[in-house]
C-alpha positions in Angstrom: 27.5 124.5 112.4 28.6 121.4 110.3 31.4 123.5 108.8 32.7 124.4 112.2 32.5 120.8 113.4 34.3 119.7 110.3 37.0 122.3 110.8 37.5 121.2 114.4 37.8 117.6 113.2 40.4 118.5 110.5 42.5 120.6 112.9 44.3 117.6 114.6 44.9 116.1 111.2 46.6 119.3 110.0 48.6 119.5 113.1 49.8 115.9 112.7 50.6 116.6 109.1 52.7 119.7 110.0 54.4 117.7 112.8 55.3 114.9 110.3 56.6 117.5 107.7 58.6 119.2 110.4 60.2 115.9 111.5 60.9 115.0 107.9 62.5 118.4 107.4 64.7 117.9 110.4 65.8 114.5 109.1 66.5 115.9 105.7 68.5 118.8 107.2 70.5 116.3 109.3 71.3 114.2 106.2 72.3 117.2 104.2 74.5 118.4 107.1 76.1 115.0 107.5 76.8 114.8 103.8 78.3 118.3 103.8 80.5 117.5 106.7 81.5 114.2 105.1 82.3 115.9 101.8 84.5 118.4 103.6 86.3 115.7 105.5 86.8 113.7 102.4 88.3 116.7 100.5 90.5 117.7 103.5 91.3 115.3 106.3 90.9 112.0 104.5 92.7 113.3 101.3 95.5 114.7 103.4 96.0 111.4 105.2 96.0 109.6 101.8 98.7 111.9 100.4 101.0 111.3 103.4 101.2 107.6 102.5 104.3 106.9 100.3 104.4 104.1 97.6 105.8 100.9 99.0 107.6 100.1 95.7 108.4 101.9 92.5 106.2 103.8 90.0 107.0 102.9 86.4 105.8 104.7 83.3 103.2 102.8 81.2 101.4 104.5 78.3 100.2 107.9 79.6 100.3 107.0 83.3 102.3 105.3 86.1 101.8 101.8 87.6 103.0 100.8 91.1 105.2 97.7 91.3 106.1 96.4 94.7 108.6 93.5 95.1 110.3 91.4 97.8 112.9 88.7 97.8 115.6 87.8 95.3 114.9 84.2 94.3 115.4 82.9 90.8 111.7 82.2 90.2 109.5 85.3 89.8 106.0 85.1 91.3 103.6 87.8 90.2 100.6 88.6 92.5 97.6 90.1 90.7 94.7 91.7 92.7 91.0 91.1 92.7 88.5 93.7 91.8 87.7 96.3 94.5 90.9 95.7 96.5 92.0 99.2 97.3 95.7 98.7 98.2 97.0 95.3 96.9 100.6 96.0 98.0 99.4 96.1 101.6 96.8 93.4 101.3 99.2 90.9 99.8 102.0 91.8 102.2 102.0 88.8 104.6 101.8 86.4 101.6 104.6 88.3 99.9 106.8 88.1 103.0 106.4 84.4 103.2 106.9 83.7 99.5 109.9 86.0 99.3 111.9 83.7 101.6 112.5 81.6 98.4 111.3 83.6 95.5 111.2 87.0 94.0 107.7 88.2 94.6 106.1 91.1 92.7 102.7 92.8 93.3 101.2 94.6 90.4 98.7 97.4 91.0 96.6 98.0 87.9 95.7 101.5 86.7 93.2 103.0 89.1 94.3 100.8 92.0 96.5 101.5 95.0 99.3 104.0 94.2 98.9 103.6 90.4 97.4 106.5 88.3 94.2 106.2 86.3 94.0 105.6 82.6 91.7 106.6 79.7 92.4 103.4 77.8 89.5 100.9 77.6 89.4 98.2 80.3 89.8 94.9 78.3 91.7 91.7 79.0 94.1 92.7 76.2 95.0 96.0 77.8 95.3 94.6 81.4 97.8 92.1 80.1 99.8 94.5 77.9 100.0 97.0 80.8 101.1 94.3 83.2 103.8 93.1 80.8 105.1 96.6 80.2 105.1 97.5 83.9 107.0 94.3 84.9 109.5 94.9 82.1 109.9 98.6 83.1 110.5 97.5 86.7 113.3 95.2 85.6 111.6 91.8 85.8 111.8 89.3 82.9 109.5 86.4 82.1 108.6 83.6 82.6 106.4 84.4 85.6 104.4 82.3 88.0 101.1 84.1 88.2 99.1 84.1 91.4 95.9 86.0 90.6 93.0 86.6 92.9 89.4 86.7 91.8 88.9 88.5 88.4 92.6 88.6 87.8 92.4 84.8 87.2 90.5 85.7 84.0 93.4 88.0 82.9 95.9 85.3 83.8 94.2 82.7 81.6 94.2 85.3 78.8 97.9 85.9 79.4 98.7 82.2 79.3 96.8 81.7 76.1 98.3 84.7 74.3 101.9 84.5 75.7 102.4 80.9 76.9 106.2 81.2 76.8 105.9 84.0 79.5 103.8 82.0 82.0 105.4 79.2 84.0 102.3 78.4 86.0 99.1 79.8 87.4 97.9 79.4 91.0 94.5 80.9 91.1 93.1 82.3 94.4 89.3 81.8 94.4 89.4 82.9 90.7 86.4 83.9 88.6 85.2 81.1 86.4 85.7 81.5 82.6 83.3 78.7 81.8 80.1 80.8 82.5 79.2 84.1 80.8 76.2 86.3 81.5 75.9 89.9 80.6 76.1 92.3 83.5 72.6 93.4 84.6 71.9 97.1 83.6 70.8 97.9 87.2 74.4 97.2 88.4 75.9 99.7 86.0 73.2 102.3 87.1 74.1 101.8 90.8 77.9 102.3 90.3 77.8 106.1 90.2 75.8 106.1 93.4 78.7 104.3 95.1 81.1 106.9 93.8 78.9 109.6 95.2 78.9 107.8 98.6 82.7 107.9 98.5 82.8 111.6 97.6 80.6 112.4 100.6 83.1 110.7 102.9 80.7 107.9 104.0 83.0 105.2 102.7 86.0 106.6 104.7 83.9 106.9 107.8 82.6 103.3 107.6 85.9 101.7 106.5 87.3 101.3 110.1 84.1 99.7 111.2 84.4 97.0 108.5 88.0 96.0 109.5 88.8 93.4 112.2 92.2 94.7 113.2 92.9 92.0 115.7 92.2 89.3 113.1 94.5 91.0 110.5 97.3 91.4 113.1 97.0 87.7 114.0 97.5 86.9 110.3 100.7 88.8 109.8 99.7 92.3 108.9 101.4 95.3 110.4 99.6 98.3 112.0 100.8 100.5 109.1 99.5 98.1 106.4 96.1 97.9 108.2 95.8 101.7 108.6 96.9 102.2 105.0 94.3 99.8 103.7 91.6 101.6 105.7 92.6 104.9 104.3 92.7 103.7 100.7 89.3 102.0 101.1 87.8 105.5 101.2 89.2 106.2 97.7 88.9 102.8 95.9 86.3 104.0 93.4 87.4 106.0 90.4 86.4 106.1 86.7 89.0 103.4 85.8 87.8 101.0 88.5 84.2 101.7 87.7 84.8 100.8 84.1 86.6 97.6 85.3 83.5 96.6 87.3 81.1 97.5 84.4 83.2 95.3 82.0 83.8 92.3 84.4 81.4 90.1 82.5 83.0 91.1 79.2 86.4 89.9 80.4 85.0 86.4 80.6 83.5 86.7 77.2 86.9 87.8 75.8 88.6 84.7 77.4 86.0 81.9 77.3 86.9 80.6 73.9 90.7 80.8 74.3 92.2 77.4 74.9 94.3 77.2 78.1 97.8 75.7 77.3 97.7 72.1 78.6 101.4 72.2 79.5 101.1 75.2 81.9 100.3 74.0 85.4 97.1 75.3 86.8 96.1 75.0 90.5 92.9 76.6 91.8 92.6 77.4 95.5 88.8 77.7 96.3 87.5 79.2 99.5 85.0 77.0 101.4 82.6 79.9 101.5 82.6 80.3 97.7 82.4 76.5 97.1 79.4 75.9 99.4 77.4 79.2 99.4 74.6 79.4 96.7 74.1 82.8 95.0 71.3 84.3 93.0 73.0 84.3 89.7 73.8 80.6 89.8 70.3 79.7 91.2 68.8 81.5 88.2 70.4 79.0 85.8 70.0 76.1 88.3 73.8 75.7 88.8 75.3 74.8 92.1 78.5 76.5 93.4 80.2 73.2 93.0 79.2 72.8 89.4 80.3 76.4 88.7 83.8 75.5 90.0 84.1 72.1 88.3 83.0 73.5 84.9 85.7 76.0 85.2 88.3 73.3 85.9 87.0 71.3 82.9 87.5 74.4 80.7 91.1 74.7 81.8 91.8 71.0 81.1 92.4 67.6 82.7 95.7 68.8 84.2 93.9 71.5 86.3 94.0 70.7 90.1 92.2 72.3 93.0 92.1 72.6 96.8 89.4 73.9 99.1 90.5 76.1 102.0 88.7 77.4 105.0 88.0 81.1 104.7 86.2 83.8 102.7 86.8 85.0 99.1 89.9 86.8 100.4 91.5 83.4 100.8 95.1 84.6 101.0 94.5 86.4 104.3 94.4 83.3 106.5 96.1 80.7 104.2 99.6 82.1 103.7 101.5 79.0 104.7 99.4 76.6 102.6 99.6 78.8 99.5 103.3 78.9 100.0 103.4 75.1 100.3 101.5 74.8 97.0 104.0 77.1 95.3 106.9 75.1 96.7 105.4 71.8 95.6 105.0 73.2 92.1 108.3 75.2 91.7 110.8 73.4 93.9 109.8 70.1 92.3 110.5 71.6 88.9 114.1 72.2 89.9 
């Protein structure tokens, strides 16, 4: 009798367990189906859309691959725009700034290997290689130093390296929310472990499906972008991760290590544009070493030297989107005064 009672009591539990397993099975099946559909879309529709977009500028041979160089204007001074890490299509993202600067200068956007229309490369991602590849690409495209470098984010590190190694080729640096070279900390292992997962997410089409939701089209149009540039950026966002870019992300801390002890030439003007968001928002890495965002920035300026200047602008890390006019005024004040 006790056995029968116990069986009757266990029956609802078994039914609940089966129901839960059934629901979990359905959820798993939906996820697998979604990933399968996304993978097919990524390999067909999204890839097809990507292939229809033609390079904005010229592709030049560098080592075993090709790099995309996009230019505007015909001024005497040559301004070189260098993209931050993770920017999928710099030639479109810098376009409004390029149009404004090109009214007085020759403006060139360099897309590194693995970025935008450029091919990938098997060469190690080091400051040395980034600079040599950039120099070769500019020369191949017909541009001669000296250059005014306007780097964004991690490219500021490369620009400091460039100025230290080839000071005769760098007329000035205007850093756009540049990464500090006064603070080095090894990349946490967990970050490197997570990177392949992001690549898998891209391969399953999730990145392409979510990209349009992350873009404020109205905001970009109001800041001088064209419909085509916005749509191209959305398309390229679904293909921004490849082995070359993943290596760049993995080595980002090492770029600082390669540059931190190189003296920045005191006779090369350096202006740092800092976004208000970056200047005021604490982050976990800085909290861990009890450093404020303000100290992080000022220690960087101290490393550059007493001649370094800075300005704080409203906006996010992508400071060039809504500050085209002021960045141009800074370039004018620096370059027109020099004439």
